[in-house]
Residue frames as qw, qx, qy, qz and C-alpha x, y, z in Angstrom:
[[0.351, -0.297, -0.488, -0.742, 35.08, -55.75, 107.88],
 [0.268, 0.034, 0.698, -0.663, 32.27, -55.61, 110.39],
 [0.343, -0.217, -0.752, -0.520, 29.07, -57.57, 109.88],
 [0.384, -0.009, 0.537, -0.751, 25.68, -57.64, 111.57],
 [0.010, -0.258, -0.945, -0.202, 23.08, -60.38, 111.26],
 [0.389, -0.062, -0.029, -0.919, 19.61, -59.02, 110.47],
 [0.255, -0.214, -0.943, -0.002, 17.13, -61.26, 112.28],
 [0.433, -0.455, -0.121, -0.769, 13.62, -59.96, 113.04],
 [0.219, -0.277, 0.753, -0.555, 12.88, -60.85, 116.66],
 [0.731, 0.098, 0.356, -0.574, 9.51, -62.46, 115.86],
 [0.756, 0.422, -0.424, -0.266, 10.93, -64.78, 113.16],
 [0.952, -0.236, 0.174, 0.092, 12.16, -68.32, 113.76],
 [0.198, -0.730, 0.562, 0.333, 15.95, -68.52, 113.51],
 [0.814, 0.469, -0.262, -0.221, 16.97, -70.14, 110.18],
 [0.852, -0.323, 0.369, 0.184, 19.24, -73.17, 110.10],
 [0.745, 0.031, 0.399, 0.535, 22.55, -72.74, 108.31],
 [0.315, 0.452, 0.298, 0.780, 22.03, -69.25, 106.89],
 [0.052, -0.381, -0.362, 0.849, 20.98, -65.70, 107.78],
 [0.316, 0.765, 0.559, -0.044, 17.84, -63.91, 106.63],
 [0.306, 0.914, 0.022, 0.265, 19.93, -60.80, 106.12],
 [0.706, -0.283, -0.075, 0.645, 23.38, -59.34, 106.73],
 [0.125, 0.991, -0.024, 0.050, 24.67, -55.79, 106.95],
 [0.825, -0.083, 0.045, 0.557, 28.37, -55.24, 106.22],
 [0.049, 0.992, -0.103, -0.056, 30.79, -52.36, 106.38],
 [0.494, -0.600, 0.524, 0.348, 34.35, -52.23, 105.10],
 [0.112, 0.449, -0.721, -0.517, 36.31, -53.65, 102.20],
 [0.848, 0.224, 0.281, -0.389, 34.23, -55.90, 99.93],
 [0.117, -0.348, 0.863, 0.347, 35.56, -58.96, 98.13],
 [0.798, 0.288, 0.048, -0.528, 33.47, -60.58, 95.41],
 [0.293, -0.287, 0.898, 0.160, 34.10, -64.24, 94.63],
 [0.775, 0.351, 0.023, -0.525, 32.65, -66.12, 91.67],
 [0.706, 0.464, -0.496, -0.200, 33.02, -69.30, 89.68],
 [0.160, -0.450, 0.837, -0.267, 34.03, -71.58, 92.54],
 [0.899, 0.010, -0.238, -0.367, 33.12, -75.19, 91.80],
 [0.862, -0.426, 0.267, -0.060, 34.45, -78.49, 93.07],
 [0.835, 0.423, -0.178, 0.304, 37.74, -78.59, 91.20],
 [0.707, -0.480, -0.053, 0.516, 41.20, -78.32, 92.67],
 [0.136, -0.806, 0.150, 0.555, 43.78, -75.58, 92.11],
 [0.224, -0.245, 0.721, 0.608, 44.73, -77.17, 88.79],
 [0.543, 0.238, -0.183, -0.784, 41.13, -77.17, 87.52],
 [0.403, 0.071, -0.895, -0.175, 40.70, -80.93, 88.00],
 [0.759, -0.358, 0.027, -0.542, 37.75, -82.69, 89.60],
 [0.113, 0.371, -0.897, 0.212, 38.99, -85.32, 92.03],
 [0.223, 0.190, 0.887, -0.357, 35.55, -86.70, 92.98],
 [0.210, -0.321, -0.660, -0.646, 32.16, -87.34, 91.41],
 [0.329, -0.538, -0.724, 0.278, 30.54, -87.02, 94.87],
 [0.040, -0.833, -0.250, -0.493, 28.54, -83.83, 95.47],
 [0.586, -0.804, -0.061, 0.078, 29.55, -83.45, 99.13],
 [0.725, -0.242, 0.201, 0.613, 33.24, -83.78, 98.22],
 [0.366, 0.496, 0.317, 0.721, 32.85, -81.24, 95.42],
 [0.274, -0.898, -0.212, -0.272, 31.09, -78.84, 97.82],
 [0.708, -0.612, 0.037, 0.350, 33.96, -79.28, 100.27],
 [0.615, 0.044, 0.275, 0.738, 36.49, -78.44, 97.56],
 [0.119, 0.726, 0.331, 0.590, 34.46, -75.44, 96.37],
 [0.465, -0.875, -0.129, -0.043, 34.39, -74.14, 99.96],
 [0.722, -0.366, 0.158, 0.565, 38.16, -74.62, 100.20],
 [0.441, 0.405, 0.334, 0.728, 38.48, -72.61, 97.00],
 [0.167, -0.880, -0.260, -0.360, 36.36, -69.82, 98.53],
 [0.641, -0.726, 0.002, 0.250, 38.55, -69.78, 101.64],
 [0.685, -0.058, 0.244, 0.683, 41.69, -69.56, 99.50],
 [0.219, 0.637, 0.302, 0.675, 40.34, -66.56, 97.58],
 [0.419, -0.881, -0.174, -0.133, 39.35, -64.94, 100.89],
 [0.737, -0.471, 0.089, 0.477, 42.90, -65.51, 102.18],
 [0.534, 0.296, 0.287, 0.738, 44.28, -63.87, 99.04],
 [0.047, -0.730, -0.226, -0.643, 42.18, -60.82, 99.92],
 [0.168, 0.197, -0.613, 0.747, 43.26, -60.91, 103.59],
 [0.624, -0.251, 0.038, -0.739, 39.80, -62.01, 104.71],
 [0.109, -0.107, 0.957, -0.245, 38.34, -65.01, 106.54],
 [0.180, -0.371, -0.863, -0.290, 35.16, -67.12, 106.34],
 [0.131, -0.591, -0.604, 0.518, 33.61, -64.99, 109.10],
 [0.036, 0.408, -0.118, -0.905, 33.58, -62.12, 106.61],
 [0.004, -0.233, -0.823, -0.517, 31.25, -63.92, 104.18],
 [0.338, 0.213, 0.335, -0.853, 27.86, -62.25, 103.85],
 [0.773, 0.354, 0.091, -0.519, 26.29, -64.21, 100.98],
 [0.248, -0.224, 0.896, 0.294, 26.67, -67.56, 99.25],
 [0.743, 0.346, -0.009, -0.572, 24.70, -68.70, 96.20],
 [0.396, -0.216, 0.882, 0.138, 24.85, -72.38, 95.33],
 [0.680, 0.347, -0.282, -0.581, 23.79, -73.92, 92.03],
 [0.370, -0.171, 0.913, -0.020, 23.09, -77.65, 91.99],
 [0.370, 0.055, -0.673, -0.639, 21.48, -79.76, 89.30],
 [0.554, -0.264, -0.771, -0.171, 19.84, -82.38, 91.44],
 [0.463, -0.555, 0.198, -0.662, 17.72, -81.36, 94.40],
 [0.952, -0.224, -0.142, -0.151, 17.49, -85.04, 95.33],
 [0.764, 0.205, -0.355, 0.497, 21.27, -85.44, 95.44],
 [0.029, 0.540, -0.305, 0.784, 21.62, -82.27, 97.50],
 [0.680, -0.464, 0.116, -0.556, 19.02, -83.46, 100.01],
 [0.969, -0.059, -0.235, 0.044, 20.44, -87.00, 100.10],
 [0.705, 0.156, -0.300, 0.623, 23.93, -85.67, 100.89],
 [0.177, -0.859, -0.054, -0.478, 22.79, -82.75, 103.07],
 [0.758, -0.646, 0.036, 0.084, 24.33, -84.16, 106.26],
 [0.789, -0.043, 0.166, 0.590, 27.73, -84.62, 104.60],
 [0.292, 0.668, 0.169, 0.663, 27.47, -81.21, 102.94],
 [0.410, -0.869, -0.049, -0.271, 26.71, -79.61, 106.32],
 [0.821, -0.460, 0.111, 0.320, 29.70, -81.37, 107.87],
 [0.647, 0.276, 0.190, 0.685, 31.95, -80.15, 105.04],
 [0.002, 0.837, 0.152, 0.525, 30.61, -76.61, 105.48],
 [0.591, -0.802, 0.045, -0.070, 31.39, -76.62, 109.21],
 [0.851, -0.207, 0.159, 0.456, 34.81, -78.21, 108.68],
 [0.546, 0.361, 0.216, 0.724, 35.96, -75.75, 106.02],
 [0.015, -0.695, -0.132, -0.707, 34.21, -72.54, 107.04],
 [0.196, 0.028, -0.670, 0.715, 34.05, -73.19, 110.78],
 [0.144, -0.630, -0.746, 0.159, 31.26, -72.20, 113.08],
 [0.103, 0.742, 0.181, 0.638, 31.70, -68.47, 112.33],
 [0.400, -0.014, -0.520, 0.755, 33.46, -66.73, 115.18],
 [0.200, -0.055, 0.187, -0.960, 30.73, -64.12, 115.49],
 [0.335, 0.243, 0.859, -0.300, 28.03, -66.86, 115.45],
 [0.547, 0.573, 0.071, -0.606, 26.50, -65.46, 112.28],
 [0.589, 0.115, 0.711, 0.366, 26.19, -67.38, 109.04],
 [0.035, 0.207, -0.366, -0.907, 26.02, -65.73, 105.64],
 [0.689, 0.380, 0.150, -0.599, 22.83, -65.37, 103.67],
 [0.199, -0.216, 0.899, 0.324, 22.62, -68.49, 101.55],
 [0.738, 0.377, 0.159, -0.537, 20.42, -69.57, 98.69],
 [0.309, -0.208, 0.855, 0.362, 20.57, -72.41, 96.24],
 [0.652, 0.434, -0.093, -0.615, 19.02, -73.16, 92.90],
 [0.593, -0.061, 0.787, 0.160, 18.60, -76.55, 91.30],
 [0.667, 0.688, 0.170, -0.231, 18.51, -77.10, 87.57],
 [0.802, 0.175, 0.269, 0.503, 20.77, -77.68, 84.59],
 [0.008, 0.983, 0.000, -0.184, 22.88, -74.50, 84.65],
 [0.037, 0.796, -0.580, -0.168, 26.37, -75.64, 83.72],
 [0.964, 0.189, -0.187, -0.021, 28.26, -78.51, 82.18],
 [0.252, 0.726, -0.554, 0.320, 31.52, -77.80, 84.04],
 [0.404, -0.426, 0.712, -0.384, 31.06, -80.11, 87.04],
 [0.324, 0.167, -0.897, -0.250, 31.03, -83.88, 86.70],
 [0.177, 0.055, 0.878, -0.442, 28.78, -85.12, 89.50],
 [0.536, 0.417, 0.411, -0.608, 25.56, -84.32, 87.68],
 [0.381, 0.426, -0.595, -0.565, 26.47, -85.62, 84.24]]
């Protein structure tokens, strides 16, 4: 798959995400990836550790589809606690870089996140 980052020249470059992406080729859609392991068990109550595991899960699904993290064009994150996310942002960023790498083509996927009580499946926010 080929991707192109869409970055208006007059805009400041965003940190950790892209304003837009254009993609061509086979598309893989991934959903439902939270911080549990391959057996559906949470091994940590820590948000950064759960993010790291969720990213590992995404990479594994990509591998199953013969794709790599550099092929990602969009990520949507749901977190309950904005405060926890911001408090652990440095560790979350480190986990992101460790698992997904620095993106060989120097682009990062579009990324958005929403805070609020949206699910009871993850433990860290209970």
